[in-house]
Kinemage of the C-alpha trace (Angstrom):
@kinemage 1
@onewidth
@group {chain A} dominant
@subgroup {mainchain}
@vectorlist {calphas} color= white
{ca unk a 1} P 22.283 -3.875 56.777
{ca unk a 2} L 23.502 -0.788 57.747
{ca unk a 3} L 26.175 -0.336 55.353
{ca unk a 4} L 23.199 -0.443 52.674
{ca unk a 5} L 20.945 1.796 54.913
{ca unk a 6} L 23.695 4.446 55.139
{ca unk a 7} L 24.528 4.687 51.235
{ca unk a 8} L 20.234 4.401 50.490
{ca unk a 9} L 20.183 8.156 52.978
{ca unk a 10} L 23.337 9.552 51.662
{ca unk a 11} L 22.441 8.631 48.139
{ca unk a 12} L 18.532 8.381 48.086
{ca unk a 13} L 18.032 10.479 45.006
{ca unk a 14} L 19.883 8.552 42.967
{ca unk a 15} L 17.871 5.641 44.120
{ca unk a 16} L 15.189 7.302 43.899
{ca unk a 17} L 15.760 8.513 40.496
{ca unk a 18} L 16.623 4.834 39.478
{ca unk a 19} L 13.128 3.358 38.729
{ca unk a 20} L 12.089 6.437 36.506
{ca unk a 21} L 15.240 6.368 35.028
{ca unk a 22} L 14.823 2.450 33.904
{ca unk a 23} L 11.547 3.882 32.548
{ca unk a 24} L 13.148 6.981 30.573
{ca unk a 25} L 15.246 4.268 28.959
{ca unk a 26} L 12.308 1.592 28.469
{ca unk a 27} L 10.704 4.420 26.577
{ca unk a 28} L 13.228 5.930 24.454
{ca unk a 29} L 14.795 2.322 23.373
{ca unk a 30} L 10.995 1.640 22.092
{ca unk a 31} L 10.720 5.689 20.356
{ca unk a 32} L 14.437 4.570 18.604
{ca unk a 33} L 13.176 1.169 17.439
{ca unk a 34} L 10.009 2.410 16.638
{ca unk a 35} L 11.667 5.113 13.997
{ca unk a 36} L 14.318 3.009 12.714
{ca unk a 37} L 12.025 0.757 11.360
{ca unk a 38} L 10.556 3.131 8.866
{ca unk a 39} L 13.333 5.633 8.697
{ca unk a 40} L 14.679 7.170 7.417
{ca unk a 41} L 13.562 6.663 3.775
{ca unk a 42} L 16.755 6.260 1.807
{ca unk a 43} L 20.134 5.034 3.693
{ca unk a 44} L 21.643 7.552 5.227
{ca unk a 45} L 25.048 6.817 6.166
{ca unk a 46} L 28.614 5.032 4.679
{ca unk a 47} L 28.329 1.763 2.991
{ca unk a 48} L 28.893 -0.182 3.590
{ca unk a 49} L 30.505 -0.115 7.456
{ca unk a 50} L 28.437 2.921 8.997
{ca unk a 51} L 24.467 4.012 8.319
{ca unk a 52} L 21.129 2.553 8.111
{ca unk a 53} L 18.243 2.531 6.715
{ca unk a 54} L 14.747 1.767 7.777
{ca unk a 55} L 14.445 -1.796 7.682
{ca unk a 56} L 10.474 -1.407 6.116
{ca unk a 57} L 11.797 1.498 3.288
{ca unk a 58} L 15.391 -1.426 3.103
{ca unk a 59} L 13.565 -4.465 2.311
{ca unk a 60} L 10.736 -2.715 0.434
{ca unk a 61} L 10.402 -4.566 -2.769
{ca unk a 62} L 9.977 -8.414 0.112
{ca unk a 63} L 7.737 -6.806 2.593
{ca unk a 64} L 6.139 -4.908 -1.228
{ca unk a 65} L 5.471 -8.856 -2.159
{ca unk a 66} L 4.635 -10.055 0.424
{ca unk a 67} L 1.569 -7.431 1.603
{ca unk a 68} L 0.793 -8.195 -2.709
{ca unk a 69} L 0.710 -11.578 -1.961
{ca unk a 70} L -1.489 -11.250 1.404
{ca unk a 71} L -3.582 -8.530 -1.117
{ca unk a 72} L -4.321 -10.713 -4.643
{ca unk a 73} L -4.639 -14.413 -2.606
{ca unk a 74} L -6.389 -13.188 0.135
{ca unk a 75} L -8.153 -10.443 0.201
{ca unk a 76} L -9.107 -9.441 -3.257
{ca unk a 77} L -10.742 -10.870 -6.668
{ca unk a 78} L -9.730 -8.988 -9.533
{ca unk a 79} L -12.218 -9.969 -11.735
{ca unk a 80} L -15.331 -9.905 -8.536
{ca unk a 81} L -13.932 -6.279 -8.269
{ca unk a 82} L -14.244 -5.412 -12.017
{ca unk a 83} L -17.430 -7.701 -12.682
{ca unk a 84} L -19.157 -4.605 -9.705
{ca unk a 85} L -19.476 -2.479 -12.900
{ca unk a 86} L -21.672 -2.407 -14.630
{ca unk a 87} L -21.261 -1.011 -18.299
{ca unk a 88} L -24.294 0.388 -19.142
{ca unk a 89} L -23.796 2.479 -16.103
{ca unk a 90} L -20.666 3.565 -17.553
{ca unk a 91} L -21.608 4.381 -20.519
{ca unk a 92} L -24.172 6.889 -19.443
{ca unk a 93} L -21.720 8.407 -16.318
{ca unk a 94} L -19.200 8.492 -19.863
{ca unk a 95} L -22.184 9.782 -22.493
{ca unk a 96} L -20.962 13.706 -23.029
{ca unk a 97} L -17.083 13.241 -22.325
{ca unk a 98} L -17.501 10.233 -25.271
{ca unk a 99} L -19.022 11.863 -27.581
{ca unk a 100} L -16.790 14.739 -27.266
{ca unk a 101} L -13.922 12.829 -27.790
{ca unk a 102} L -15.365 10.719 -31.278
{ca unk a 103} L -16.364 13.746 -33.019
{ca unk a 104} L -12.820 14.625 -32.724
{ca unk a 105} L -10.563 11.124 -33.154
{ca unk a 106} L -13.241 10.987 -36.131
{ca unk a 107} L -12.060 14.800 -37.113
{ca unk a 108} L -8.782 14.264 -36.793
{ca unk a 109} L -8.297 11.605 -37.984
{ca unk a 110} L -10.047 11.942 -41.962
{ca unk a 111} L -8.601 15.600 -42.254
{ca unk a 112} L -5.030 13.500 -41.042
{ca unk a 113} L -5.837 10.241 -43.338
{ca unk a 114} L -7.452 11.785 -46.340
{ca unk a 115} L -7.654 15.360 -45.930
{ca unk a 116} L -9.052 15.639 -50.332
{ca unk a 117} L -12.029 13.680 -49.147
{ca unk a 118} L -13.019 15.513 -46.147
{ca unk a 119} L -12.671 18.531 -47.176
{ca unk a 120} L -15.226 17.918 -50.567
{ca unk a 121} L -17.774 16.630 -48.295
{ca unk a 122} L -20.490 18.894 -47.461
{ca unk a 123} L -21.093 19.979 -44.062
{ca unk a 124} L -23.828 18.483 -43.964
{ca unk a 125} L -22.103 15.325 -45.276
{ca unk a 126} L -20.036 15.371 -42.353
{ca unk a 127} L -21.992 15.871 -40.169
{ca unk a 128} L -24.106 13.101 -40.325
{ca unk a 129} L -20.939 10.193 -40.147
{ca unk a 130} L -19.755 12.146 -36.729
{ca unk a 131} L -23.070 11.578 -35.830
{ca unk a 132} L -23.253 8.283 -36.701
{ca unk a 133} L -19.903 7.232 -35.738
{ca unk a 134} L -21.476 8.700 -32.533
{ca unk a 135} L -24.447 7.041 -32.355
{ca unk a 136} L -22.715 3.456 -32.333
{ca unk a 137} L -19.989 4.335 -29.485
{ca unk a 138} L -21.722 4.116 -26.576
{ca unk a 139} L -22.613 -0.270 -28.333
{ca unk a 140} L -18.874 0.265 -28.518
{ca unk a 141} L -17.975 1.441 -24.785
{ca unk a 142} L -20.094 -1.860 -23.535
{ca unk a 143} L -19.371 -4.823 -26.892
{ca unk a 144} L -15.815 -3.334 -25.653
{ca unk a 145} L -15.876 -3.372 -21.299
{ca unk a 146} L -17.356 -7.362 -21.619
{ca unk a 147} L -14.938 -7.998 -23.465
{ca unk a 148} L -12.339 -6.649 -20.806
{ca unk a 149} L -14.189 -8.347 -18.121
{ca unk a 150} L -14.123 -11.798 -19.317
{ca unk a 151} L -10.096 -12.088 -20.300
{ca unk a 152} L -9.181 -9.566 -18.044
{ca unk a 153} L -6.186 -11.806 -16.792
{ca unk a 154} L -5.277 -11.842 -20.193
{ca unk a 155} L -4.932 -7.457 -19.459
{ca unk a 156} L -4.500 -6.534 -15.928
{ca unk a 157} L -1.413 -7.652 -14.034
{ca unk a 158} L -2.582 -6.672 -10.469
{ca unk a 159} L -0.068 -8.318 -8.149
{ca unk a 160} L 2.916 -6.325 -11.207
{ca unk a 161} L 1.036 -3.157 -10.425
{ca unk a 162} L 1.027 -3.603 -6.540
{ca unk a 163} L 4.107 -4.346 -6.576
{ca unk a 164} L 6.211 -2.141 -8.742
{ca unk a 165} L 3.501 0.554 -6.774
{ca unk a 166} L 5.046 0.006 -3.365
{ca unk a 167} L 7.768 -1.134 -4.482
{ca unk a 168} L 8.434 2.991 -6.309
{ca unk a 169} L 6.898 4.534 -3.051
{ca unk a 170} L 8.677 3.775 -0.194
{ca unk a 171} L 6.339 5.796 1.321
{ca unk a 172} L 3.679 4.773 0.273
{ca unk a 173} L 5.070 1.154 2.298
{ca unk a 174} L 5.823 2.603 5.188
{ca unk a 175} L 2.361 4.295 5.641
{ca unk a 176} L 0.067 1.910 4.930
{ca unk a 177} L 2.155 -0.443 6.834
{ca unk a 178} L 1.935 2.191 9.474
{ca unk a 179} L -1.405 3.730 9.462
{ca unk a 180} L -2.759 0.314 11.099
{ca unk a 181} L -0.400 -0.022 13.222
{ca unk a 182} L 0.067 3.327 14.756
{ca unk a 183} L -1.636 1.759 17.854
{ca unk a 184} L 0.095 -1.167 18.449
{ca unk a 185} L 3.826 1.855 18.064
{ca unk a 186} L 2.049 3.470 21.022
{ca unk a 187} L 1.535 0.960 22.810
{ca unk a 188} L 5.373 -0.331 22.975
{ca unk a 189} L 6.989 2.644 23.205
{ca unk a 190} L 4.207 2.855 27.012
{ca unk a 191} L 4.313 -1.255 27.564
{ca unk a 192} L 8.167 0.210 27.354
{ca unk a 193} L 8.169 2.727 30.759
{ca unk a 194} L 5.954 0.282 32.309
{ca unk a 195} L 8.584 -3.138 32.110
{ca unk a 196} L 11.263 -0.177 32.421
{ca unk a 197} L 10.505 1.190 35.850
{ca unk a 198} L 9.161 -2.689 37.032
{ca unk a 199} L 13.278 -3.274 36.247
{ca unk a 200} L 14.066 -0.157 37.774
{ca unk a 201} L 12.778 -1.302 41.252
{ca unk a 202} L 14.399 -4.448 40.953
{ca unk a 203} L 17.667 -2.923 39.697
{ca unk a 204} L 17.989 0.403 42.827
{ca unk a 205} L 18.045 -3.384 44.970
{ca unk a 206} L 20.289 -5.188 43.465
{ca unk a 207} L 23.095 -2.111 43.539
{ca unk a 208} L 22.258 -1.012 47.519
{ca unk a 209} L 22.806 -4.820 47.960
{ca unk a 210} L 26.454 -5.106 46.181
{ca unk a 211} L 27.139 -0.923 44.616
{ca unk a 212} L 29.407 -3.540 41.596
{ca unk a 213} L 29.635 -0.985 39.142
{ca unk a 214} L 28.155 -3.557 36.141
{ca unk a 215} L 25.142 -3.648 38.092
{ca unk a 216} L 23.834 -0.855 36.325
{ca unk a 217} L 25.155 -0.926 32.560
{ca unk a 218} L 23.829 -4.473 32.974
{ca unk a 219} L 20.063 -4.614 34.167
{ca unk a 220} L 20.360 -1.057 31.342
{ca unk a 221} L 21.176 -3.721 28.774
{ca unk a 222} L 19.072 -6.241 29.613
{ca unk a 223} L 15.970 -3.216 30.259
{ca unk a 224} L 16.539 -2.395 26.773
{ca unk a 225} L 16.494 -5.463 25.449
{ca unk a 226} L 13.473 -7.604 27.448
{ca unk a 227} L 11.061 -4.745 27.453
{ca unk a 228} L 11.793 -4.290 23.286
{ca unk a 229} L 11.370 -8.456 22.717
{ca unk a 230} L 8.338 -7.961 25.394
{ca unk a 231} L 6.524 -5.543 24.071
{ca unk a 232} L 6.616 -7.810 20.347
{ca unk a 233} L 5.279 -10.635 21.655
{ca unk a 234} L 2.918 -9.110 23.552
{ca unk a 235} L 0.666 -7.134 20.084
{ca unk a 236} L 0.797 -10.264 18.535
{ca unk a 237} L 0.527 -12.880 20.651
{ca unk a 238} L -2.040 -14.879 22.364
{ca unk a 239} L -3.708 -14.453 19.175
{ca unk a 240} L -6.685 -16.370 19.836
{ca unk a 241} L -8.157 -14.924 23.915
{ca unk a 242} L -6.987 -16.339 26.298
{ca unk a 243} L -9.100 -16.161 29.920
{ca unk a 244} L -7.155 -15.911 33.041
{ca unk a 245} L -9.825 -15.555 36.005
{ca unk a 246} L -12.136 -12.337 34.498
{ca unk a 247} L -8.784 -11.138 32.513
{ca unk a 248} L -8.360 -12.077 28.819
{ca unk a 249} L -5.463 -11.945 27.072
{ca unk a 250} L -4.793 -11.593 23.357
{ca unk a 251} L -2.090 -9.736 21.119
{ca unk a 252} L -2.941 -6.614 20.687
{ca unk a 253} L -3.083 -6.411 16.742
{ca unk a 254} L -4.987 -9.305 17.352
{ca unk a 255} L -7.863 -7.790 19.482
{ca unk a 256} L -8.243 -4.633 17.084
{ca unk a 257} L -8.736 -6.817 13.732
{ca unk a 258} L -12.067 -5.088 12.665
{ca unk a 259} L -10.747 -1.644 12.874
{ca unk a 260} L -7.563 -3.056 11.202
{ca unk a 261} L -9.438 -4.365 8.554
{ca unk a 262} L -11.487 -1.139 8.046
{ca unk a 263} L -7.868 1.175 7.969
{ca unk a 264} L -6.205 -1.615 5.355
{ca unk a 265} L -9.189 -1.457 3.431
{ca unk a 266} L -9.088 2.025 3.140
{ca unk a 267} L -5.644 2.370 2.429
{ca unk a 268} L -5.795 -0.180 -0.887
{ca unk a 269} L -8.384 0.924 -1.749
{ca unk a 270} L -7.320 4.471 -1.663
{ca unk a 271} L -3.246 4.568 -2.641
{ca unk a 272} L -2.434 1.502 -3.753
{ca unk a 273} L -5.853 -0.135 -5.963
{ca unk a 274} L -7.139 3.234 -7.431
{ca unk a 275} L -9.349 3.808 -10.332
{ca unk a 276} L -6.264 5.987 -12.068
{ca unk a 277} L -3.550 2.975 -11.172
{ca unk a 278} L -5.882 -0.117 -12.294
{ca unk a 279} L -5.929 2.331 -15.747
{ca unk a 280} L -1.905 2.896 -16.238
{ca unk a 281} L -1.819 -0.958 -15.813
{ca unk a 282} L -4.012 -1.771 -18.710
{ca unk a 283} L -2.245 1.338 -20.084
{ca unk a 284} L 1.091 0.520 -19.533
{ca unk a 285} L 1.593 -2.788 -17.960
{ca unk a 286} L 3.226 -6.168 -19.019
{ca unk a 287} L 0.413 -7.541 -20.161
{ca unk a 288} L -0.607 -3.493 -22.389
{ca unk a 289} L -0.040 -5.284 -25.486
{ca unk a 290} L -2.936 -7.470 -25.333
{ca unk a 291} L -5.337 -4.099 -24.320
{ca unk a 292} L -4.350 -2.249 -27.331
{ca unk a 293} L -4.587 -5.247 -29.445
{ca unk a 294} L -8.170 -5.695 -28.030
{ca unk a 295} L -8.410 -1.764 -29.125
{ca unk a 296} L -7.125 -2.146 -32.117
{ca unk a 297} L -9.807 -5.209 -32.833
{ca unk a 298} L -12.856 -3.285 -31.517
{ca unk a 299} L -12.475 0.196 -32.956
{ca unk a 300} L -12.270 -1.574 -36.811
{ca unk a 301} L -15.487 -3.517 -36.538
{ca unk a 302} L -17.047 -0.398 -35.373
{ca unk a 303} L -15.250 1.633 -38.043
{ca unk a 304} L -16.255 -1.818 -40.766
{ca unk a 305} L -19.608 -2.230 -39.554
{ca unk a 306} L -20.154 1.989 -40.427
{ca unk a 307} L -18.674 1.460 -43.340
{ca unk a 308} L -19.953 -1.646 -44.288
{ca unk a 309} L -22.659 -1.288 -46.885
{ca unk a 310} L -20.163 1.040 -49.277
{ca unk a 311} L -17.489 -0.508 -48.690
{ca unk a 312} L -16.511 -1.563 -52.194
{ca unk a 313} L -16.910 1.788 -52.337
{ca unk a 314} L -14.672 3.481 -49.618
{ca unk a 315} L -12.717 0.437 -50.125
{ca unk a 316} L -11.780 2.484 -54.198
{ca unk a 317} L -12.047 6.035 -52.698
{ca unk a 318} L -9.662 5.224 -50.050
{ca unk a 319} L -7.696 2.318 -50.513
{ca unk a 320} L -7.599 -0.311 -48.126
{ca unk a 321} L -3.980 0.646 -47.304
{ca unk a 322} L -4.911 3.881 -46.073
{ca unk a 323} L -8.394 2.598 -44.645
{ca unk a 324} L -6.287 -0.057 -42.322
{ca unk a 325} L -3.924 3.513 -41.054
{ca unk a 326} L -7.245 5.324 -40.751
{ca unk a 327} L -7.997 2.669 -38.198
{ca unk a 328} L -4.976 2.285 -36.370
{ca unk a 329} L -4.460 6.164 -36.605
{ca unk a 330} L -8.525 5.886 -34.729
{ca unk a 331} L -7.212 3.467 -32.152
{ca unk a 332} L -4.160 4.994 -31.191
{ca unk a 333} L -6.053 8.457 -30.354
{ca unk a 334} L -9.322 6.299 -28.603
{ca unk a 335} L -6.354 4.292 -25.922
{ca unk a 336} L -4.163 8.095 -25.349
{ca unk a 337} L -8.414 9.370 -25.125
{ca unk a 338} L -8.905 6.469 -22.575
{ca unk a 339} L -7.766 8.178 -19.626
{ca unk a 340} L -9.440 11.614 -20.101
{ca unk a 341} L -12.916 9.974 -21.189
{ca unk a 342} L -12.036 7.375 -18.190
{ca unk a 343} L -12.293 10.161 -15.599
{ca unk a 344} L -15.467 11.627 -15.796
{ca unk a 345} L -16.290 7.711 -14.381
{ca unk a 346} L -14.148 8.034 -11.670
{ca unk a 347} L -15.985 8.576 -8.891
{ca unk a 348} L -18.917 5.889 -10.699
{ca unk a 349} L -16.235 3.302 -10.704
{ca unk a 350} L -14.856 3.947 -7.415
{ca unk a 351} L -18.242 3.178 -5.768
{ca unk a 352} L -18.905 0.086 -7.685
{ca unk a 353} L -15.768 -1.484 -7.417
{ca unk a 354} L -15.614 -0.765 -3.705
{ca unk a 355} L -12.514 -1.998 -3.133
{ca unk a 356} L -12.105 -1.240 0.809
{ca unk a 357} L -15.462 -3.251 1.180
{ca unk a 358} L -14.082 -6.498 -0.014
{ca unk a 359} L -10.497 -6.279 1.596
{ca unk a 360} L -11.859 -5.371 4.901
{ca unk a 361} L -14.368 -8.313 4.732
{ca unk a 362} L -12.358 -10.964 3.674
{ca unk a 363} L -9.381 -9.843 6.300
{ca unk a 364} L -12.119 -9.707 9.048
{ca unk a 365} L -12.173 -13.639 6.864
{ca unk a 366} L -8.433 -14.367 8.340
{ca unk a 367} L -7.332 -16.966 10.000
{ca unk a 368} L -5.850 -14.783 13.253
{ca unk a 369} L -2.279 -16.411 11.140
{ca unk a 370} L -2.827 -15.695 8.787
{ca unk a 371} L -4.461 -11.944 9.809
{ca unk a 372} L -0.902 -11.666 11.953
{ca unk a 373} L 0.504 -11.891 8.329
{ca unk a 374} L 0.233 -8.087 7.736
{ca unk a 375} L 2.240 -6.745 10.569
{ca unk a 376} L 4.907 -9.468 11.233
{ca unk a 377} L 7.216 -9.564 8.793
{ca unk a 378} L 7.974 -5.513 9.780
{ca unk a 379} L 9.303 -6.899 13.346
{ca unk a 380} L 10.842 -10.562 11.821
{ca unk a 381} L 13.316 -8.485 9.514
{ca unk a 382} L 15.791 -7.331 11.536
{ca unk a 383} L 13.935 -6.794 14.517
{ca unk a 384} L 17.202 -8.903 16.130
{ca unk a 385} L 18.946 -5.387 14.954
{ca unk a 386} L 15.873 -3.788 16.835
{ca unk a 387} L 16.183 -4.943 19.872
{ca unk a 388} L 20.080 -5.040 19.851
{ca unk a 389} L 20.236 -1.551 19.599
{ca unk a 390} L 17.579 -1.113 22.509
{ca unk a 391} L 20.341 -3.522 24.453
{ca unk a 392} L 22.643 -0.712 23.462
{ca unk a 393} L 21.162 2.604 24.423
{ca unk a 394} L 20.305 0.778 28.086
{ca unk a 395} L 24.155 -0.236 28.608
{ca unk a 396} L 25.075 3.333 27.922
{ca unk a 397} L 22.600 5.245 30.068
{ca unk a 398} L 23.252 1.928 32.971
{ca unk a 399} L 26.968 2.763 33.104
{ca unk a 400} L 25.642 7.208 33.177
{ca unk a 401} L 24.608 5.690 36.293
{ca unk a 402} L 27.334 3.977 37.553
{ca unk a 403} L 29.536 7.391 37.488
{ca unk a 404} L 26.559 9.359 38.859
{ca unk a 405} L 26.858 7.009 41.832
{ca unk a 406} L 30.464 7.310 42.271
{ca unk a 407} L 31.731 10.730 41.102
């Protein structure tokens, strides 16, 4: 005992520093583990021997698929979303840009496919024809929207759109996970300080009693390993509240369910299932050919309705083949104009669909295990590597302490 007290007296600054160094190890290893989850977005190093890519971006496709499956299976009913859109209101929102688009399409198609007929028509006749076409446009839009809603599964693949979007934009996938788990990441780092300090006290006592060089690096590695593992577990477990006297224990992520649901809903609505993204999926997705066919059919019916009274005359003057070409050209122009025209109704569509609210409400209804699935895959994938890094850093710092003690 005298030898222990003598050593404490001679090296007291080092003994005092041990718990603080251990706390620093706990914090640093957590911060490193957190950053390794998300950074770098692209692989940095020498393949395949040395280097690193953030766990989330590295497994972006898999994690995007998991997030999408959760979204499409439990959090979103795309048919219900589109059912909230009122064709009458959206037609009113699009009235002016729609009239301008119809004017331009009608003039361009007629000038291109039958310039002689268009040129010999008096100006008044031209304007009357354009007005007649414009007058039928709102009804055409309403009927088209009804048909899209009734056949939504045939023209829109939400899962493909979401997976592609999250896989292509790794930064977005990282943001989706990181923003909803930021408090948990902070908790992990701070927990490392507390756990590390407590273990550092034990470390100092064991060193004083043994003076074994391996004690410090082993404890340092243990601090890194154990605190990483424990902090991750404390995020998710226990899933249900557990009362111990006046203390209620529950995983931090589970306790923040309401806040996470709100944040996640807003991120999905503002970054993933936006009106432009949905429109792009309709026009360029794997089922876009069916939408194109739908537009062709709707425009063809509209043209037929306009010329029905004089169809034999029109067919004679224009020719059946050229009339068909004009229908096709008008449909293609309508598709090309759709994104620009729809932009004027983006505010109404975003408000009417209210994706954020739907996702939030349905997330609150998830079971604790389902809710955990929102974030858990980000930790589970290569989790052992993150914990191992904490152990290695802790071991190296412990070895540095030995050199200071024996130096």
